[in-house]
GUDREN-192038 format. One record per atom (N, C-alpha, C, CB): x, y, z; atom name; residue number from 1. Coordinates in pm, whole numbers, plus 50000, padded with zeros to 5 digits. Glycine has a CB too. Layout:
N
xx  yy  zz  zavex  doza
X  Y  Z  CA  NUM .
...
//
This chain:
111
xx  yy  zz  zavex  doza
29800  05746  15970  N  1 .
29903  05660  15914  CA  1 .
30036  05696  15977  C  1 .
29909  05674  15760  CB  1 .
30112  05593  16011  N  2 .
30246  05611  16067  CA  2 .
30345  05536  15979  C  2 .
30253  05562  16216  CB  2 .
30454  05604  15942  N  3 .
30557  05542  15860  CA  3 .
30686  05533  15942  C  3 .
30580  05623  15728  CB  3 .
30738  05411  15949  N  4 .
30864  05386  16019  CA  4 .
30967  05339  15919  C  4 .
30845  05281  16133  CB  4 .
31086  05397  15926  N  5 .
31200  05355  15845  CA  5 .
31296  05280  15936  C  5 .
31272  05479  15776  CB  5 .
31340  05163  15892  N  6 .
31441  05088  15967  CA  6 .
31568  05085  15884  C  6 .
31392  04943  16000  CB  6 .
31675  05140  15942  N  7 .
31804  05140  15875  CA  7 .
31900  05052  15956  C  7 .
31861  05286  15859  CB  7 .
32007  05007  15892  N  8 .
32096  04910  15955  CA  8 .
32235  04967  15982  C  8 .
32108  04786  15867  CB  8 .
32290  04924  16094  N  9 .
32431  04947  16127  CA  9 .
32498  04810  16121  C  9 .
32449  05017  16270  CB  9 .
32603  04799  16043  N  10 .
32672  04671  16024  CA  10 .
32750  04630  16148  C  10 .
32765  04679  15905  CB  10 .
32789  04504  16153  N  11 .
32859  04448  16269  CA  11 .
32989  04523  16301  C  11 .
32889  04302  16245  CB  11 .
33052  04583  16200  N  12 .
33176  04658  16225  CA  12 .
33150  04802  16269  C  12 .
33262  04659  16098  CB  12 .
33021  04838  16284  N  13 .
32984  04971  16331  CA  13 .
32961  05072  16220  C  13 .
33089  05023  16420  CB  13 .
32984  05031  16097  N  14 .
32965  05124  15985  CA  14 .
32818  05124  15941  C  14 .
33058  05087  15867  CB  14 .
32773  05237  15884  N  15 .
32635  05243  15836  CA  15 .
32619  05162  15708  C  15 .
32591  05389  15813  CB  15 .
32504  05108  15689  N  16 .
32468  05035  15567  CA  16 .
32469  05134  15451  C  16 .
32327  04964  15582  CB  16 .
32543  05103  15345  N  17 .
32553  05194  15231  CA  17 .
32417  05217  15165  C  17 .
32653  05140  15128  CB  17 .
32342  05110  15144  N  18 .
32211  05123  15080  CA  18 .
32118  05209  15166  C  18 .
32148  04983  15057  CB  18 .
32128  05194  15299  N  19 .
32045  05275  15389  CA  19 .
32078  05423  15373  C  19 .
32065  05232  15535  CB  19 .
32207  05454  15363  N  20 .
32251  05592  15342  CA  20 .
32198  05648  15210  C  20 .
32403  05600  15345  CB  20 .
32201  05565  15106  N  21 .
32149  05606  14976  CA  21 .
32000  05638  14984  C  21 .
32175  05498  14872  CB  21 .
31925  05553  15053  N  22 .
31780  05572  15064  CA  22 .
31751  05698  15145  C  22 .
31713  05449  15130  CB  22 .
31824  05719  15254  N  23 .
31804  05841  15334  CA  23 .
31829  05965  15249  C  23 .
31897  05842  15457  CB  23 .
31934  05962  15167  N  24 .
31965  06076  15080  CA  24 .
31854  06098  14978  C  24 .
32099  06054  15008  CB  24 .
31800  05990  14921  N  25 .
31691  06003  14824  CA  25 .
31565  06059  14891  C  25 .
31660  05866  14759  CB  25 .
31539  06018  15015  N  26 .
31424  06073  15088  CA  26 .
31441  06223  15108  C  26 .
31408  06003  15225  CB  26 .
31562  06264  15147  N  27 .
31590  06407  15166  CA  27 .
31577  06483  15034  C  27 .
31732  06427  15225  CB  27 .
31642  06431  14930  N  28 .
31640  06498  14799  CA  28 .
31499  06511  14743  C  28 .
31728  06421  14700  CB  28 .
31416  06412  14769  N  29 .
31280  06413  14717  CA  29 .
31181  06487  14806  C  29 .
31233  06273  14698  CB  29 .
31230  06539  14920  N  30 .
31142  06611  15011  CA  30 .
31046  06520  15087  C  30 .
31064  06712  14936  CB  30 .
31082  06394  15099  N  31 .
30993  06297  15164  CA  31 .
31026  06270  15310  C  31 .
30997  06168  15089  CB  31 .
31141  06315  15357  N  32 .
31183  06280  15493  CA  32 .
31082  06328  15598  C  32 .
31320  06339  15522  CB  32 .
31015  06437  15572  N  33 .
30917  06488  15667  CA  33 .
30799  06394  15684  C  33 .
30868  06626  15623  CB  33 .
30780  06303  15591  N  34 .
30669  06207  15598  CA  34 .
30704  06084  15682  C  34 .
30630  06162  15457  CB  34 .
30832  06069  15716  N  35 .
30876  05956  15797  CA  35 .
30857  05992  15944  C  35 .
31025  05919  15767  CB  35 .
30774  05915  16013  N  36 .
30741  05945  16152  CA  36 .
30845  05895  16251  C  36 .
30607  05887  16186  CB  36 .
30912  05787  16216  N  37 .
31006  05727  16309  CA  37 .
31117  05658  16231  C  37 .
30935  05626  16404  CB  37 .
31240  05670  16281  N  38 .
31354  05599  16223  CA  38 .
31411  05510  16332  C  38 .
31462  05699  16167  CB  38 .
31415  05380  16305  N  39 .
31472  05284  16399  CA  39 .
31601  05229  16341  C  39 .
31372  05170  16429  CB  39 .
31691  05189  16431  N  40 .
31819  05134  16389  CA  40 .
31821  04985  16418  C  40 .
31936  05206  16459  CB  40 .
31855  04908  16315  N  41 .
31879  04765  16329  CA  41 .
32031  04749  16340  C  41 .
31818  04681  16208  CB  41 .
32080  04744  16462  N  42 .
32224  04739  16487  CA  42 .
32267  04594  16502  C  42 .
32262  04821  16614  CB  42 .
32346  04546  16405  N  43 .
32390  04407  16407  CA  43 .
32471  04373  16533  C  43 .
32474  04377  16284  CB  43 .
32525  04473  16599  N  44 .
32603  04450  16722  CA  44 .
32513  04435  16844  C  44 .
32701  04565  16744  CB  44 .
32386  04468  16830  N  45 .
32293  04466  16943  CA  45 .
32163  04395  16903  C  45 .
32263  04609  16993  CB  45 .
32152  04266  16936  N  46 .
32032  04193  16896  CA  46 .
31903  04247  16959  C  46 .
32047  04049  16934  CB  46 .
31916  04331  17058  N  47 .
31798  04390  17122  CA  47 .
31763  04528  17065  C  47 .
31821  04402  17272  CB  47 .
31837  04573  16963  N  48 .
31808  04704  16905  CA  48 .
31666  04705  16849  C  48 .
31911  04739  16793  CB  48 .
31603  04820  16855  N  49 .
31462  04833  16816  CA  49 .
31439  04789  16671  C  49 .
31415  04977  16834  CB  49 .
31530  04824  16583  N  50 .
31514  04787  16442  CA  50 .
31524  04638  16419  C  50 .
31617  04857  16359  CB  50 .
31618  04572  16487  N  51 .
31629  04426  16473  CA  51 .
31508  04355  16533  C  51 .
31758  04376  16540  CB  51 .
31459  04407  16643  N  52 .
31340  04347  16705  CA  52 .
31219  04358  16611  C  52 .
31309  04415  16840  CB  52 .
31202  04475  16549  N  53 .
31090  04493  16456  CA  53 .
31107  04403  16334  C  53 .
31080  04640  16413  CB  53 .
31229  04394  16282  N  54 .
31255  04307  16167  CA  54 .
31221  04162  16201  C  54 .
31402  04320  16122  CB  54 .
31259  04120  16320  N  55 .
31229  03983  16363  CA  55 .
31078  03962  16374  C  55 .
31298  03953  16499  CB  55 .
31008  04057  16435  N  56 .
30863  04047  16451  CA  56 .
30793  04037  16317  C  56 .
30810  04167  16529  CB  56 .
30839  04115  16219  N  57 .
30774  04120  16087  CA  57 .
30836  04023  15987  C  57 .
30781  04260  16032  CB  57 .
30939  03948  16032  N  58 .
31008  03851  15947  CA  58 .
31068  03917  15822  C  58 .
30912  03740  15906  CB  58 .
31138  04028  15844  N  59 .
31204  04101  15735  CA  59 .
31354  04075  15744  C  59 .
31173  04256  15743  CB  59 .
31415  04047  15630  N  60 .
31558  04013  15626  CA  60 .
31640  04109  15542  C  60 .
31575  03873  15574  CB  60 .
31583  04224  15505  N  61 .
31653  04322  15422  CA  61 .
31643  04459  15487  C  61 .
31595  04326  15279  CB  61 .
31744  04537  15465  N  62 .
31741  04676  15513  CA  62 .
31793  04762  15399  C  62 .
31827  04695  15644  CB  62 .
31744  04883  15394  N  63 .
31642  04943  15479  CA  63 .
31504  04891  15442  C  63 .
31646  05096  15469  CB  63 .
31410  04910  15534  N  64 .
31272  04878  15502  CA  64 .
31181  04978  15571  C  64 .
31238  04734  15544  CB  64 .
31060  04985  15520  N  65 .
30960  05078  15571  CA  65 .
30840  04998  15622  C  65 .
30916  05181  15462  CB  65 .
30783  05045  15731  N  66 .
30661  04985  15783  CA  66 .
30554  05094  15784  C  66 .
30682  04924  15927  CB  66 .
30442  05066  15720  N  67 .
30332  05160  15714  CA  67 .
30219  05104  15800  C  67 .
30285  05185  15566  CB  67 .
30185  05178  15904  N  68 .
30075  05139  15993  CA  68 .
29956  05229  15963  C  68 .
30117  05150  16143  CB  68 .
29849  05165  15920  N  69 .
29724  05236  15896  CA  69 .
29623  05184  15997  C  69 .
29672  05216  15747  CB  69 .
29542  05274  16048  N  70 .
29445  05238  16150  CA  70 .
29353  05126  16101  C  70 .
29362  05360  16189  CB  70 .
29343  05021  16182  N  71 .
29253  04910  16151  CA  71 .
29307  04812  16049  C  71 .
29126  04963  16102  CB  71 .
29435  04824  16012  N  72 .
29492  04734  15911  CA  72 .
29623  04674  15963  C  72 .
29517  04810  15777  CB  72 .
29660  04563  15904  N  73 .
29787  04502  15936  CA  73 .
29900  04591  15884  C  73 .
29797  04358  15876  CB  73 .
30016  04592  15952  N  74 .
30128  04672  15903  CA  74 .
30171  04626  15763  C  74 .
30247  04664  16000  CB  74 .
30203  04725  15679  N  75 .
30254  04697  15545  CA  75 .
30406  04712  15549  C  75 .
30191  04793  15437  CB  75 .
30477  04614  15497  N  76 .
30623  04619  15493  CA  76 .
30666  04644  15349  C  76 .
30686  04488  15549  CB  76 .
30754  04742  15332  N  77 .
30807  04776  15199  CA  77 .
30959  04768  15204  C  77 .
30760  04919  15153  CB  77 .
31017  04684  15118  N  78 .
31162  04669  15114  CA  78 .
31224  04728  14987  C  78 .
31199  04524  15125  CB  78 .
31140  04774  14895  N  79 .
31188  04833  14770  CA  79 .
31154  04981  14772  C  79 .
31126  04762  14643  CB  79 .
31257  05066  14777  N  80 .
31237  05209  14795  CA  80 .
31146  05272  14690  C  80 .
31369  05278  14794  CB  80 .
31176  05254  14563  N  81 .
31098  05320  14458  CA  81 .
30952  05275  14459  C  81 .
31159  05292  14320  CB  81 .
30929  05149  14487  N  82 .
30792  05098  14496  CA  82 .
30721  05162  14616  C  82 .
30792  04943  14508  CB  82 .
30793  05176  14728  N  83 .
30738  05242  14848  CA  83 .
30698  05386  14816  C  83 .
30840  05239  14963  CB  83 .
30784  05458  14748  N  84 .
30755  05598  14712  CA  84 .
30629  05604  14626  C  84 .
30874  05662  14638  CB  84 .
30623  05519  14525  N  85 .
30509  05521  14433  CA  85 .
30379  05480  14502  C  85 .
30535  05429  14315  CB  85 .
30383  05372  14580  N  86 .
30261  05316  14639  CA  86 .
30215  05388  14765  C  86 .
30282  05173  14671  CB  86 .
30307  05450  14837  N  87 .
30269  05512  14965  CA  87 .
30284  05664  14960  C  87 .
30354  05455  15078  CB  87 .
30403  05713  14940  N  88 .
30425  05857  14948  CA  88 .
30354  05934  14838  C  88 .
30573  05887  14943  CB  88 .
30366  05888  14714  N  89 .
30300  05958  14604  CA  89 .
30150  05936  14607  C  89 .
30357  05913  14470  CB  89 .
30105  05819  14649  N  90 .
29962  05791  14658  CA  90 .
29897  05883  14759  C  90 .
29938  05643  14696  CB  90 .
29960  05901  14874  N  91 .
29906  05990  14977  CA  91 .
29900  06133  14926  C  91 .
29991  05983  15105  CB  91 .
30002  06176  14852  N  92 .
30003  06312  14797  CA  92 .
29890  06329  14696  C  92 .
30139  06343  14730  CB  92 .
29868  06226  14614  N  93 .
29759  06232  14516  CA  93 .
29623  06240  14584  C  93 .
29763  06109  14424  CB  93 .
29606  06164  14693  N  94 .
29478  06167  14765  CA  94 .
29454  06304  14829  C  94 .
29475  06057  14873  CB  94 .
29560  06365  14881  N  95 .
29547  06498  14940  CA  95 .
29510  06602  14835  C  95 .
29676  06538  15009  CB  95 .
29574  06593  14719  N  96 .
29543  06686  14610  CA  96 .
29400  06665  14562  C  96 .
29643  06669  14493  CB  96 .
29358  06540  14557  N  97 .
29221  06511  14514  CA  97 .
29120  06570  14613  C  97 .
29200  06357  14500  CB  97 .
29148  06557  14741  N  98 .
29057  06613  14843  CA  98 .
29049  06764  14831  C  98 .
29104  06573  14985  CB  98 .
29162  06829  14808  N  99 .
29163  06974  14794  CA  99 .
29085  07017  14669  C  99 .
29308  07026  14787  CB  99 .
29097  06940  14562  N  100 .
29024  06970  14440  CA  100 .
28873  06957  14462  C  100 .
29069  06877  14326  CB  100 .
28832  06855  14533  N  101 .
28690  06836  14564  CA  101 .
28638  06954  14644  C  101 .
28667  06704  14641  CB  101 .
28716  06997  14745  N  102 .
28674  07112  14826  CA  102 .
28666  07238  14740  C  102 .
28773  07134  14943  CB  102 .
28763  07257  14652  N  103 .
28763  07376  14567  CA  103 .
28643  07377  14472  C  103 .
28894  07384  14487  CB  103 .
28607  07259  14423  N  104 .
28494  07249  14329  CA  104 .
28358  07254  14397  C  104 .
28505  07122  14250  CB  104 .
28357  07238  14528  N  105 .
28232  07236  14605  CA  105 .
28241  07330  14724  C  105 .
28201  07092  14653  CB  105 .
28219  07460  14702  N  106 .
28236  07558  14809  CA  106 .
28142  07535  14927  C  106 .
28216  07696  14754  CB  106 .
28037  07457  14908  N  107 .
27946  07430  15018  CA  107 .
28003  07327  15116  C  107 .
27812  07382  14964  CB  107 .
28110  07257  15075  N  108 .
28176  07159  15164  CA  108 .
28280  07231  15249  C  108 .
28242  07045  15081  CB  108 .
28309  07172  15363  N  109 .
28411  07229  15450  CA  109 .
28478  07114  15525  C  109 .
28349  07332  15551  CB  109 .
28594  07141  15584  N  110 .
28664  07041  15665  CA  110 .
28581  07009  15789  C  110 .
28804  07092  15705  CB  110 .
28587  06888  15833  N  111 .
28518  06848  15956  CA  111 .
28616  06850  16070  C  111 .
28453  06707  15942  CB  111 .
//
C-alpha cells in the first residue's frame, strides 16, 4: 500500500491553512511516518505534481490523500478524520490482529 498526501500552495505563495492543520495532526498523531509521498498542488504552477494528480483523479479539495493498493483502483480521501479511521487505524488494527494470531499459534511463522 502506498499513501500520497497532496497539499496546496495558494496563488499568492502562501501555504493552505487547512493543509498545515492536517500536517500538524498527522505529526501529533504519529501518523506522518505512514505517508509515503507528499505532493504539492501549487496554484501558481499548473504543471505541479499535486495539481496534475488532482486533475487526473478529478479532486477539487485540498488536502487530500490517495491510497494505492495493489490490484485496486486508487482510493481518494478528502476528509482527514475519515481517512485516519478508515485507512490508518484500520491498517494498525490489521497488524495487531496478525500479531495476535501469531502469538496464539506458535506453530505459525512469517513467510
